DSSP file (Angstrom, degrees, kcal/mol; ACC not computed):
  #  RESIDUE AA STRUCTURE BP1 BP2  ACC     N-H-->O    O-->H-N    N-H-->O    O-->H-N    TCO  KAPPA ALPHA  PHI   PSI    X-CA   Y-CA   Z-CA
    1    1 A M     >        0   0    0      0, 0.0     4,-2.4     0, 0.0     5,-0.2   0.000 360.0 360.0 360.0 -44.3    5.2   -9.6    0.3
    2    2 A W  H  >  +     0   0    0      1,-0.2     4,-2.5     2,-0.2     5,-0.2   0.871 360.0  54.0 -62.8 -35.5    2.1  -11.8   -0.1
    3    3 A D  H  > S+     0   0    0      2,-0.2     4,-2.4     1,-0.2    -1,-0.2   0.924 109.0  47.8 -63.3 -43.8    0.4   -9.8    2.6
    4    4 A A  H  > S+     0   0    0      2,-0.2     4,-2.8     1,-0.2    -2,-0.2   0.928 113.6  46.7 -64.3 -45.0    1.0   -6.5    0.8
    5    5 A L  H  X S+     0   0    0     -4,-2.4     4,-2.1     1,-0.2     6,-0.4   0.903 112.1  51.4 -62.9 -40.5   -0.2   -7.9   -2.6
    6    6 A S  H  X>S+     0   0    0     -4,-2.5     4,-1.0    -5,-0.2     5,-0.9   0.906 113.3  44.7 -63.5 -41.7   -3.2   -9.4   -0.9
    7    7 A E  H  <5S+     0   0    0     -4,-2.4     3,-0.2     2,-0.2    -2,-0.2   0.921 113.5  49.1 -69.2 -43.7   -4.1   -6.0    0.7
    8    8 A L  H  <5S+     0   0    0     -4,-2.8    -2,-0.2     1,-0.2    -1,-0.2   0.842 122.0  33.1 -66.6 -33.7   -3.4   -3.9   -2.4
    9    9 A T  H  <5S-     0   0    0     -4,-2.1    -1,-0.2    -5,-0.2    -2,-0.2   0.484 101.6-125.7-101.1  -4.1   -5.5   -6.2   -4.7
   10   10 A K  T  <5 +     0   0    0     -4,-1.0     2,-0.8     1,-0.2    -3,-0.2   0.752  60.6 147.1  62.3  24.5   -8.1   -7.2   -2.1
   11   11 A Q      < -     0   0    0     -5,-0.9    -1,-0.2    -6,-0.4    -2,-0.2  -0.836  31.6-169.4 -92.3 111.3   -7.3  -10.8   -3.0
   12   12 A G        +     0   0    0     -2,-0.8     2,-1.1    -3,-0.1    -1,-0.2   0.797  68.7  77.7 -73.2 -29.1   -7.8  -12.8    0.2
   13   13 A D    >   -     0   0    0      1,-0.2     3,-1.4    -7,-0.1     4,-0.4  -0.710  60.1-173.5 -87.5 100.8   -6.2  -16.0   -1.2
   14   14 A K  T >> S+     0   0    0     -2,-1.1     4,-1.2     1,-0.3     3,-0.8   0.689  75.6  74.4 -70.2 -18.3   -2.5  -15.3   -1.0
   15   15 A T  H 3> S+     0   0    0      1,-0.2     4,-2.4     2,-0.2    -1,-0.3   0.755  81.9  72.0 -66.2 -21.5   -1.6  -18.6   -2.8
   16   16 A V  H <> S+     0   0    0     -3,-1.4     4,-0.8     1,-0.2    -1,-0.2   0.910  99.7  45.2 -57.6 -42.5   -2.9  -16.9   -6.1
   17   17 A F  H <4 S+     0   0    0     -3,-0.8     3,-0.5    -4,-0.4    -1,-0.2   0.882 111.2  52.1 -70.8 -38.5    0.2  -14.8   -6.1
   18   18 A R  H  < S+     0   0    0     -4,-1.2    -1,-0.2     1,-0.2    -2,-0.2   0.881 111.0  48.6 -63.6 -37.0    2.5  -17.7   -5.3
   19   19 A D  H  < S+     0   0    0     -4,-2.4    -1,-0.2     2,-0.1    -2,-0.2   0.613  90.1 102.8 -81.4 -12.8    1.1  -19.7   -8.2
   20   20 A M  S  < S-     0   0    0     -4,-0.8     2,-0.7    -3,-0.5    19,-0.0  -0.362  85.7-105.0 -69.0 150.4    1.4  -16.8  -10.7
   21   21 A T        -     0   0    0     14,-0.2    -1,-0.1     1,-0.2    -2,-0.1  -0.679  34.9-168.7 -75.3 116.3    4.2  -17.0  -13.2
   22   22 A A        +     0   0    0     -2,-0.7     2,-0.6    -4,-0.1    -1,-0.2   0.827  62.8  75.2 -80.3 -32.2    6.6  -14.4  -11.9
   23   23 A L        +     0   0    0      1,-0.1    -1,-0.0     2,-0.0    -2,-0.0  -0.726  46.8 171.1 -90.5 122.3    8.9  -14.1  -14.9
   24   24 A W        +     0   0    0     -2,-0.6     8,-3.1    11,-0.1     2,-0.3   0.285  57.1  73.2-108.6   6.4    7.5  -12.2  -17.8
   25   25 A S  B    S-A   31   0A   0      6,-0.3     6,-0.2    10,-0.1     5,-0.1  -0.892  73.7-123.7-125.7 155.4   10.7  -12.1  -19.8
   26   26 A N    >   -     0   0    0      4,-3.3     3,-2.3    -2,-0.3    -2,-0.1  -0.418  42.1 -98.0 -82.2 165.7   12.7  -14.5  -21.9
   27   27 A P  T 3  S+     0   0    0      0, 0.0    -1,-0.1     0, 0.0    -2,-0.0   0.785 124.7  57.7 -57.5 -26.6   16.4  -15.0  -21.2
   28   28 A D  T 3  S-     0   0    0      2,-0.1     3,-0.1     1,-0.0    -3,-0.0   0.419 121.7-106.1 -86.4   5.1   17.3  -12.5  -23.9
   29   29 A G  S <  S+     0   0    0     -3,-2.3     2,-0.1     1,-0.3     3,-0.1   0.351  78.2 130.0  92.3  -6.7   15.3   -9.8  -22.2
   30   30 A T        -     0   0    0      1,-0.1    -4,-3.3    -5,-0.1    -1,-0.3  -0.419  68.1 -90.1 -78.1 159.6   12.4   -9.8  -24.7
   31   31 A I  B     -A   25   0A   0     -6,-0.2    -6,-0.3    -2,-0.1    -1,-0.1  -0.417  28.5-141.0 -70.6 141.0    8.8  -10.1  -23.4
   32   32 A D    >>  -     0   0    0     -8,-3.1     4,-1.8     1,-0.2     3,-0.8  -0.813  16.2-171.6-104.0  90.2    7.3  -13.5  -22.9
   33   33 A P  H 3> S+     0   0    0      0, 0.0     4,-2.7     0, 0.0     5,-0.2   0.843  80.2  57.9 -55.2 -40.3    3.7  -13.1  -24.1
   34   34 A P  H 3> S+     0   0    0      0, 0.0     4,-1.7     0, 0.0     5,-0.1   0.897 108.2  47.6 -59.6 -36.8    2.5  -16.6  -23.0
   35   35 A S  H <> S+     0   0    0     -3,-0.8     4,-2.0     2,-0.2   -14,-0.2   0.919 112.9  47.8 -66.6 -43.4    3.5  -15.8  -19.4
   36   36 A L  H  X S+     0   0    0     -4,-1.8     4,-2.8     1,-0.2    -1,-0.2   0.838 106.6  58.0 -67.3 -32.3    1.8  -12.4  -19.5
   37   37 A E  H  X S+     0   0    0     -4,-2.7     4,-2.4     2,-0.2    -1,-0.2   0.912 106.8  48.8 -61.4 -42.2   -1.3  -14.0  -20.9
   38   38 A K  H  X S+     0   0    0     -4,-1.7     4,-2.2     2,-0.2    -2,-0.2   0.925 112.4  47.8 -62.9 -44.6   -1.5  -16.3  -17.9
   39   39 A D  H  X S+     0   0    0     -4,-2.0     4,-2.5     2,-0.2    -2,-0.2   0.922 111.6  49.7 -63.4 -43.6   -1.0  -13.3  -15.6
   40   40 A L  H  X S+     0   0    0     -4,-2.8     4,-2.3     1,-0.2    -1,-0.2   0.912 109.9  51.4 -60.9 -42.7   -3.7  -11.3  -17.4
   41   41 A A  H  X S+     0   0    0     -4,-2.4     4,-2.4     1,-0.2    -1,-0.2   0.892 109.8  50.5 -61.8 -39.5   -6.1  -14.3  -17.1
   42   42 A N  H  X S+     0   0    0     -4,-2.2     4,-2.2     2,-0.2    -2,-0.2   0.931 110.1  48.8 -63.6 -45.0   -5.4  -14.5  -13.4
   43   43 A F  H  X>S+     0   0    0     -4,-2.5     5,-1.8     1,-0.2     6,-1.4   0.870 111.8  49.7 -64.1 -36.0   -6.1  -10.8  -12.9
   44   44 A K  H ><5S+     0   0    0     -4,-2.3     3,-0.7     4,-0.2    -1,-0.2   0.920 110.1  50.6 -66.4 -43.3   -9.3  -11.1  -14.9
   45   45 A T  H 3<5S+     0   0    0     -4,-2.4    -2,-0.2     1,-0.2    -1,-0.2   0.876 110.5  49.6 -61.3 -38.3  -10.4  -14.1  -12.8
   46   46 A M  H 3<5S-     0   0    0     -4,-2.2    -1,-0.2    -5,-0.1    -2,-0.2   0.632 114.9-118.0 -76.4 -13.1   -9.7  -12.1   -9.6
   47   47 A G  T <<5S+     0   0    0     -3,-0.7    -3,-0.2    -4,-0.7    -2,-0.1   0.522  84.1 117.3  88.2   5.5  -11.7   -9.2  -10.9
   48   48 A D  S   <S+     0   0    0     -5,-1.8     2,-0.5    -6,-0.2    -4,-0.2   0.745  77.4  45.4 -77.9 -22.6   -8.8   -6.8  -10.9
   49   49 A V        +     0   0    0     -6,-1.4    -2,-0.3    -9,-0.1    -1,-0.2  -0.977  61.9 160.1-119.6 116.5   -9.1   -6.4  -14.7
   50   50 A T        +     0   0    0     -2,-0.5    -1,-0.1    -3,-0.1     2,-0.1   0.589  44.6  93.5-111.4 -15.5  -12.6   -5.9  -15.9
   51   51 A A  S    S-     0   0    0      1,-0.1     2,-1.3     0, 0.0    -2,-0.0  -0.436  83.1-112.1 -77.9 153.0  -12.1   -4.4  -19.3
   52   52 A E        +     0   0    0     -2,-0.1     2,-0.3     2,-0.0    -1,-0.1  -0.728  59.1 154.4 -83.5  95.1  -12.1   -6.4  -22.5
   53   53 A I        -     0   0    0     -2,-1.3     2,-0.4    -4,-0.0     3,-0.0  -0.908  36.1-140.9-124.9 152.9   -8.4   -6.0  -23.4
   54   54 A K    >   -     0   0    0     -2,-0.3     3,-1.5     1,-0.1     4,-0.5  -0.857  23.2-123.2-110.1 147.4   -6.0   -8.0  -25.4
   55   55 A L  G >> S+     0   0    0     -2,-0.4     3,-2.0     1,-0.3     4,-1.0   0.860 109.9  65.0 -57.4 -36.9   -2.3   -8.5  -24.4
   56   56 A A  G 34 S+     0   0    0      1,-0.3    -1,-0.3     2,-0.2     3,-0.2   0.772  94.4  60.6 -59.6 -25.4   -1.3   -7.1  -27.8
   57   57 A Q  G <4 S+     0   0    0     -3,-1.5    -1,-0.3     1,-0.2    -2,-0.2   0.704 108.8  43.6 -72.4 -18.7   -2.8   -3.8  -26.9
   58   58 A M  T <4 S+     0   0    0     -3,-2.0     2,-0.5    -4,-0.5    -2,-0.2   0.583  93.7  87.7-104.6 -12.6   -0.4   -3.5  -23.9
   59   59 A I     <  -     0   0    0     -4,-1.0     2,-0.5    -3,-0.2    -1,-0.0  -0.793  45.6-179.3 -97.9 125.9    2.9   -4.6  -25.4
   60   60 A D    >   -     0   0    0     -2,-0.5     3,-1.2     1,-0.1     4,-0.2  -0.894   3.0-175.3-120.6  98.1    5.1   -2.1  -27.1
   61   61 A S  T >>  +     0   0    0     -2,-0.5     4,-2.3     1,-0.3     3,-1.4   0.589  67.4  87.2 -72.6  -9.5    8.2   -3.9  -28.4
   62   62 A S  H 3> S+     0   0    0      1,-0.3     4,-0.9     2,-0.2    -1,-0.3   0.776  80.5  63.3 -63.1 -23.0    9.9   -0.7  -29.5
   63   63 A F  H <4 S+     0   0    0     -3,-1.2    -1,-0.3     1,-0.2    -2,-0.2   0.749 117.0  26.1 -73.9 -22.7   11.4   -0.3  -26.0
   64   64 A Y  H <> S+     0   0    0     -3,-1.4     4,-1.7    -4,-0.2    -2,-0.2   0.585 106.8  74.1-114.4 -12.7   13.4   -3.5  -26.3
   65   65 A D  H  X S+     0   0    0     -4,-2.3     4,-2.3     2,-0.2     5,-0.2   0.960  97.5  47.5 -63.4 -50.5   13.9   -3.8  -30.1
   66   66 A H  H  X S+     0   0    0     -4,-0.9     4,-2.3     1,-0.2     5,-0.2   0.941 113.0  46.2 -61.3 -50.3   16.5   -1.1  -30.4
   67   67 A P  H  > S+     0   0    0      0, 0.0     4,-2.9     0, 0.0     5,-0.3   0.882 110.8  55.3 -59.5 -35.3   18.7   -2.2  -27.5
   68   68 A F  H  X S+     0   0    0     -4,-1.7     4,-2.8     1,-0.2     6,-0.3   0.939 108.3  47.9 -60.6 -45.5   18.4   -5.8  -28.8
   69   69 A F  H  X>S+     0   0    0     -4,-2.3     5,-2.1     2,-0.2     4,-1.0   0.923 113.4  47.7 -60.5 -44.4   19.8   -4.6  -32.1
   70   70 A V  H  <5S+     0   0    0     -4,-2.3     3,-0.5     2,-0.2    -2,-0.2   0.943 115.7  43.1 -63.5 -49.1   22.6   -2.7  -30.5
   71   71 A I  H  <5S+     0   0    0     -4,-2.9    -2,-0.2     1,-0.2    -1,-0.2   0.907 118.5  44.3 -64.8 -42.4   23.7   -5.5  -28.2
   72   72 A A  H  <5S-     0   0    0     -4,-2.8    -1,-0.2    -5,-0.3    -2,-0.2   0.567 108.0-123.5 -81.2  -8.0   23.4   -8.2  -30.9
   73   73 A G  T  <5 +     0   0    0     -4,-1.0     2,-0.3    -3,-0.5    -3,-0.2   0.820  60.5 147.8  70.1  31.2   25.1   -6.0  -33.5
   74   74 A L      < -     0   0    0     -5,-2.1    -1,-0.2    -6,-0.3    -2,-0.1  -0.668  51.4-121.4-100.4 154.4   22.1   -6.3  -35.9
   75   75 A D    >>  -     0   0    0     -2,-0.3     4,-2.5     1,-0.1     3,-1.8  -0.848  13.1-149.9 -94.0 116.7   20.9   -3.7  -38.4
   76   76 A P  T 34 S+     0   0    0      0, 0.0    -1,-0.1     0, 0.0     7,-0.0   0.767  96.3  62.4 -57.8 -25.8   17.2   -2.8  -37.7
   77   77 A A  T 34 S+     0   0    0      1,-0.2     3,-0.1    -3,-0.0    -2,-0.0   0.759 114.2  33.1 -70.9 -23.0   16.7   -2.1  -41.4
   78   78 A I  T <4 S+     0   0    0     -3,-1.8     8,-1.5     1,-0.1     2,-0.3   0.798 116.7  55.6 -99.5 -37.6   17.4   -5.8  -42.1
   79   79 A H  B  < S-B   85   0B   0     -4,-2.5     6,-0.3     6,-0.2     3,-0.1  -0.742  71.5-142.2-104.4 147.1   16.1   -7.5  -39.0
   80   80 A G    >   -     0   0    0      4,-4.5     3,-1.6    -2,-0.3     4,-0.2   0.028  56.3 -26.2 -87.2-161.9   12.6   -7.3  -37.6
   81   81 A P  G >  S+     0   0    0      0, 0.0     3,-1.6     0, 0.0    -1,-0.2  -0.179 131.3   3.1 -51.9 136.9   11.4   -7.2  -34.0
   82   82 A A  G 3  S-     0   0    0      1,-0.3    -2,-0.1   -21,-0.2   -52,-0.1   0.775 131.9 -61.8  54.2  32.2   13.7   -8.8  -31.5
   83   83 A G  G <  S+     0   0    0     -3,-1.6     2,-0.4     1,-0.2    -1,-0.3   0.591  91.1 146.8  80.0  11.3   16.3   -9.6  -34.2
   84   84 A Q    <   -     0   0    0     -3,-1.6    -4,-4.5    -4,-0.2    -1,-0.2  -0.678  55.8-106.8 -84.0 133.6   14.2  -11.9  -36.4
   85   85 A A  B     -B   79   0B   0     -2,-0.4    -6,-0.2    -6,-0.3     2,-0.2  -0.293  32.6-121.5 -61.2 136.9   15.0  -11.6  -40.1
   86   86 A R              0   0    0     -8,-1.5    -1,-0.1     1,-0.1    -9,-0.0  -0.540 360.0 360.0 -79.1 146.4   12.3   -9.8  -42.1
   87   87 A G              0   0    0     -2,-0.2    -1,-0.1    -8,-0.0    -2,-0.1   0.471 360.0 360.0 -70.0 360.0   10.7  -11.7  -45.0
């Protein structure tokens, strides 16, 4: 696996992939932004991401908000993203 990743990204140091945080989600299935921030920083350092982008531009929580509400039995009109109560 490390060989394939190294070849696809032109990253010669395969330990970079081993050291990356592999899990990008929380136990409840929601996205874990701090983990993705680390991965994005690694890709920028390697030169695979050259654009000035922010993680918030890439995350669309609507894909997991609705299933979370259904599974948790919450009403989306009352609760905000990922089941957090709206103010």
